N, C-alpha and C positions, 0 to 999 in steps of 0.2 A: 132706729138706732140712739142705741142702747146713754141713759144719763151720763155715765164716763166717757164716753165718745167728746161730749161739751164740755167735760169740763179738761179734754186733753187740749179740741178747738181754744179754748178757753185759756189753757193756763201757753199756749204760742203767741195769741195776742199781749197775751202781759208777758210776758219772756222771757223768746221768739229768738234766737240769735239775729237775725238779718232785718232788715227792712220787709225784704221779698215776704220770708214769714210770713210775717203779722200781717199783711195787705191777703196770701193763702188766705189766710185764717179768717180776714176777716170776712173775702169774698163767702167760706163755704161762712157762715154764720149767715149770711144774710143771704145765703139760695136757700139756709134753713130756716130758717125770717119770714121767706116767702109763706112756706105751709104754715097753715096755722098754729092745727098741736103744740111745733118746734115751734112757732112762735113766743108761744106761754112757758112753752120749758126755758128760752134766751131767755125772757122777757126776767121769767123768777129768776136765771142764775145770781147767785148774791154778788157773783163776780165777773159780771157778762158787761154790764153798763159801767162800772168803772172802768172796765181796762180798753172798752173804745170810744169813751172819754181819755183818758189818757194816746190813744194813739191819736186826739186832735188835734194835740200838743205838737207830739210828732212828725209832720208831716205838716211842711208849706206848702204855697203855688212856685216858691224861686226853685223849688230841688226835684228828685223826683220821685221824697216820700207824698207828692200832693194825692198822687191815688189812693194812701192807705189811708190819708182823711176825705178822701171822697166816698172809699166805702164802711168806714166808720160810722159819716152820718147818714148814708142810706142805713146802713141797719137801724138805726138811732130813729131816723126816721119812722122806719114799717114796725118799731115795737115801742113806738106812741101808743101806736091803733089797736095795743093790748093791754085790760089790765094792770097787768102782773109789770108790765116796760112799763107804764105807763110809772105810774108807783117808785119805780127805778130807776127811772131818767131823776123824778123829781127832786130825791136824793142826791144828788149830785149839784157839790153848793161851786165850781168851777163852773159849771157844764157852759149856762147865761155871758159867763166874761168869754170865752172861750170861743161863743157863738158869735157874738157881737165882733170881738176880731173877722173871723171869718167871714162874718158878710163884709167886711172892706174888704179880707186880703184875700179869699177861697177861688177856688176856681167858681164859674156859669155854674157846673150837678154842686157844687156845697153849698153858693149861696142859698142856692134854689134849699136843698136841704135845710141847709138853716134858718131858716125861714121860715120852711114846715115850722122845724118842732118847737123854735118858738111863739110859733102863731097856735098851733096846738101844746104849747102850754099854758100859756094865756088865757084859750079856750074852755079846757078844764079846769077850772077853781085856781085859774093863775094871778089874782094879786099878789100875792110872792112876788113872781118873776113878774109885772108891770112895770111893780117900785123897782124892784134890781135892774131892768130896762130903761126906766126914767131917771135915772142917780147913773149909770154910768153917761158921760158925757157923748160918748160917741156914737150909741146908740140912735139917737136921731137923727143927723147926721145922713148918715149908715140906713136906714132903712129910708127917706126924705132919698136917696142918691138911688138906689133901685127900682124907686117908682118912677124913676127915670134913665135910668140904664143899663136896670136887669132884665133878663127875659121877660118873656109875657106872663109865666105862671112866678116867676117872685117880685114883679112887677105886682099883679091880682092881689097876691101874701102882704106883701110889705106895707099897700093902701091899706087892707084889710083889717094888718097888724098895727098900725096908725090911726084907727079908724078905734080900735077897741081903747089905747095905752089916752086919746082922746078923749073916751069918756072914762076913761077912771081918774085924771088929771082934773076931768068937769065935776065930778061926781065930787070929790073931797078938795077943787078946787085950794083955800084955806092952807089946807099943809103943803098944797105941791108947792104954793106961790114961796111955802116956808125955812123948805127941804130944798127946791130942785130949782137952782135959777135960770136953767140954764133953758127949763122948761117955758118960761115968757120970754125969755129971748129969740126961742128958734117960732115964736108965736104958734105951739102947738094945744097948746090951750090957752083960748080965744072966747 
């Protein structure tokens, strides 16, 4: 497949006329990103990650757009596995807050992929991601909820992410006690 074809699919992701067209484009990108060579090409594409992140804000679980959200999350989770994709995903400034919202309101599959992305970002040099999670008052309750109410996969990943966040705030407790009041209230840092 020529790089131009990926450009065309990304164009539809960004500005498709219908949600169905965007969902089909996200499904096409997902299918291509399963193949390692295309995963690298898509991950390095300058508009692919922003287009996928943009789709996260368009779909909600309460309407027919949830499928496009789940498709975009699945692609982002796959692209996290290649250095080019990880680098582009890290550049997104709006992704973390969208993922936190999806932990609360996403579909079961969406929650799993959201936690996969957050965990992957925190594991791969994610002190900035950990800080942003700890400073968002919705993240810890959402993660704690997933440890009891999520699928088995989501429970394991939420537990792993909470352990990482606990280590992060424990390593610099004075910083977190000054800047993140809810951490001590939720007893994340002991």
